[in-house]
N, C-alpha and C positions, 0 to 999 in steps of 0.2 A: 566529410573533412573538417578538420579542426580550423581553429582561428588562423588567419595567412596574412601575409603582406608582400606585397610586390616591390623590389627593388631593382631597377635598369633591366626589367624584362628576366628576371628571376622571381621564381615563386617561392616563399619561404614559408612551409607548413608547419607549425608547431606539432614536434613528435613524427615528422616525416621526413622523405628525402628532399631536398631541394631538386626543383628543375624547371628549366626554361618554357617558356612558351611553345616552342617549338617542338621542346620533347615530350611535353605534355600531348599535342597535338599527334605527334608520332606514336605515342602511347595509347592514345585513342581508337586510333584506328585498327592496332591489331587487337582491339575485343570485338565478340560476335554481337548480333541484335540484339540479344536479350540482356548481356551486360552491359551495353550503351543505354537501354531501356529502364534499368534499375538506376545507374548513376544518373539517369535525366530525372527520375523521379525523385532521388535523394536531393539533385541541386533544387528541384522545384518547392520541394518542402523546405529545405534552408534558406530561399529565396523569401518565401512564404513567412518564415518565423523572423528572419531579418525585418520585413516590412511590419509583423505585427508588433515587434519590439519597438520599434522607431515610432508608432503611432501611441506609446504607452503615456499619458499622464497621471501624475498620482490623483488622488481624490483625498486623501489623507495621508497624515504622516505617520509613517511606522514609529516613531521616537517618542513623540506625545500624544499622537493620539485625536489630534484635532483637526473633525471633518470639515471646517470652515477656513483654515488655513490658507495664506498663498503660498505659492513655490516659484521659485527661480530656477533657472537652470547654472548649475555651477562646476563646470567643466565635464571631464571624463574620465571614470576609474575604472580600470581593467578591461576597455571598450565597452564600459557601458555608462550610457547617461547619467550623472550626478545632478541631484537637485537639494536645496537649501529651503529647511521651512523659517517662514519670516516670523510665526509664532516663538519657538523654540531654539531658531538658530541653528539648529543640528544639520548636519549633511548626509545625503543617503541616496541609493540608487533604488531603481524600481524593483529591485529582487531582495532587499535590504528585510531579512527574518523571514525569507521565503525559502524555499528549497535550495535554490541555487546559490543562496549569500554565503559567503566567504570560502566559496568553493574555486579550486585553481580551473577546472572544468568547465570547458564552453557549454554554452546551454543544450545545442545539439546532443551532446554527450548524454546529459542527463534526460532528454528524450527518448535516447536509445534505451539508456536504464529503465525507465518506465517502461516502455514497449516490452524491453525483456523481462521483467519482473512480474507483468501483466500475462505473459507468454509462458512463464515458468520455465524460461530459460537458464540453463547453465550460468555461474558464474566466470567459470573460465572462456565461454564463447562471449559474455560480455565485456569481457575484460579485454579479449582480442580485440572487439569490434572497436570501443573508445580508446585503444594503445595503453591501458594502465596494466598495474599487477594484479594479480587476485586478491590482495587484500585491500586493496582500494575501491576496485567493484565491491567487494563485500560489504565495506563500510559506507559506500554510496546506497547501495540497496539498503543499509539499516535506518539510514537518515530518512530515505523516501518513505521506509515502512513507517517510521515515528509520525510523519504527516499523514499516510495513509489512515491510522489508526485514529488520528486526531478527526479525519472528515467522517469515518464511521460513528465517531462518539458523539458528535454534533447534527448528526442525519436526523431527517424526522422520524419521530418513533412511528413502530408497526400499529396498525389499525384495524379494525372491523373482526375478520377471522383470521386469530391468528394461531400457527400451529410452534407448539414448543416441546422439546425431547434434547435428551443429551446423549453423546457418544462417550467413549473412553479409548485414551492412546496409553500407550506404554510410556513412563517417563524417560527422557532422555536426557545424559550429562555429556554430551557431543561438546567438545573441547574442554573438558574439566576434567581433572585428575579426578576419579573415584576410587573412596577409601571404605565407605560405609557397606558396601555390596561387590561381588564379582562384578568385574567388566561384562558388557555384555557387545555381542558385533551387531551391525544394522541389519535389522529385521527380526530380531528373536525376540521371543515375548517373556513376560515377566516371570520370574520365578516363583511366584506366588500363584496360587489357584485365585480363580472368583475376584472381586472389585478390591485388592487391597490398596495399601498406601503405594504404591506404584504405578498405579491408574490414575493417569490425569483426565477428569472431568471438562470436557468440552458442551457447554450448553447452547441449543443452535433455537434460533426461531425466526420463524416468517410468517409475513402476510399474503392475502392473495393477490396483493400489488408487485411479488416479487421483489420487496424488500426485505432483506437479510441482516441477523446480527447474530454473530458468534463470540462467545468469551471462554476462556478458560477459568473455570470458578476454583477448584479444590484438587484435591486427591479423594479418590473413590467416590461415594455416593453424597450428591450436594444437600446442604440444609435450607431449611425456610430462607436465611439471613444469605448464603450463599446465592441463591436464586435471586432474591432480592437487589443484590447487588451488582450481581450480571444485567440482568435485565429491568431492574426497575425503572431506570430512566429512558429504556426505549421502547414502553409500551403505554400506548392510549389511554387513557381512563374510558369505563365504560366499554370495552370492547368485548369481544367473546374469546376465551382464552381455551385452546383443546390442548390436553396434554395427556399421557398414557396413564395417569393414576395415582404417582408418585405425590406423598400426601404435602410434599416440599413447595408445590405451586400454589398450595392452598391460601400461603401466607400475600404472596403476590397478586393472587385475584383479590384477594380482599381489600388491599391496600390500593387496588386500582378500580375498586367497583367492577371487576369484569364478570362477567356470566360464565360458571367454570363447566367445561364438558370434558367430562373424566371418560376415557378409553381404554376398555381394559380387553386386549386380545383383538385380533382382525375380524372377528365376529361381529364386535360392534362397530365399527365402520360404515360408513352409507357415503352417498355422493357429496355430502356438504361437509361432514364431520369426519375428519380421520387426519391421518398422520404420514401420510404416502410423500407430500412434498417434503417435508421436513426430515425424513426417513431417505429420502433420494440425496438430499444435500448433505447427510454423513456418509454415504457412500462418495460422493463427489470430492469431500474434504480429505478423505483416507487416500484416496486416489492423486490429489495434490500433493499429500504429505510422501507419497512413495515415489514420486516424480520429483520431488526436493531432496530424495533421499536422508529423511531424517532432517528434523529441528530440534534443536535445544529446548527443552521445557522453560527456558527463562527467558526465550523470545517467542512461545506460543502466540501469546495474543497479539503480537504482529502481525503474524501469519494469519491470525483467524480475522483480522481486520483485510488482509490481503483478499482471503478467501470470499468474505462479503464482498467485496467492491467486484469482484470476478464473477460471483454471484448474479448480483444486481444487475452487472453489464453483458450480460451472456447471449443476449441476442445481436450484441454489436460485434463488428471486428474489432482486434487489437488495436488497430490505428485509429477508429472512431471512439474504443474506450479511452486509450490514452489521451484524446484530445478533450472528452469530457471530464476526465481526471485534471488535466491541465488546467481549466478555466476553475475547476475547483480549488485546485494548488496557488491559483493565482491569486485568491482572495484568503490564503489562508498564511499568517506571519505567525511564528515560534520563534522564540530566540533557542534553535536548534542548530547545533553545530554538530561535523561528524563526529567530533570528541565526545560531546555530551550525548550523543546517541548511542555510544557505547554502554552506558549506564543507564538510561534513561527509559523508566518503564518497565523496568527487569523484574519479571516473575519470582517469586520466593518464596513457593509454596511447596 
């Protein structure tokens, strides 16, 4: 349920029908046991969330970055406790520069957006759940994806045995008027044979600790600089880099002082050195793209970040994965609004 207030026994819920306590009790009596259980679980989660937010105390000023500053409580802003930094005098709430900052939607709506994004639910179903239009749900999801991309970018590097390989997807100008070629329907193949400039290269790397990084690097086959730019910051030095023989990985291995294991063909695989894990990730990535019914190329790296997080939390339920990400998002402060998310980190390759 959304934010609500009670006036003279009447519950006023934002974006919902007004009803009295008596009407609410009557409505609940008409629900079956399963439906009541779902409402009870949702209510418990909202209460836990409210308790969690009530206990939040700032440890650093998001405005000046002073970690030793003292803070005083300074009223309430849009239902959020407001604080004032004694060092810079600026006022802020617990979520300033965070995901829910400058948002008209309540925190529980963002939790639903997070869970639906991880479960690859459609935007229409998300919009219906939180009571917004399709466009608002789209922009909320993309603001979340910008934060997810930052989480993946700042994650610990891959180490020890690292498998790296690339896969390809047909470019998509979804949502844009195409003038340089004949438009394609969703799912159609490229009009050019082989690895052409209509094929987007997605480089995927993983270690045996289930850490995953996936990035769209360029069109057609990647060069040495493309591989270095995509994976250079995510590979630990003196690791073992396993790849399929493409020479573009040699420069990365040399710069990171990695031992190179080049595998040409499945006959060179063994129990230790193989590319089975990364190849299975390729299949899962393409399956995710099919479930999303195609993603515009300019947004591709946002969805590769989503895939990396889904792959790294595959052993968890959606709720557990969402809780883990919420903890990561709480410590991440970016000056991102829904408006700026429309153009931030857009691929132009």
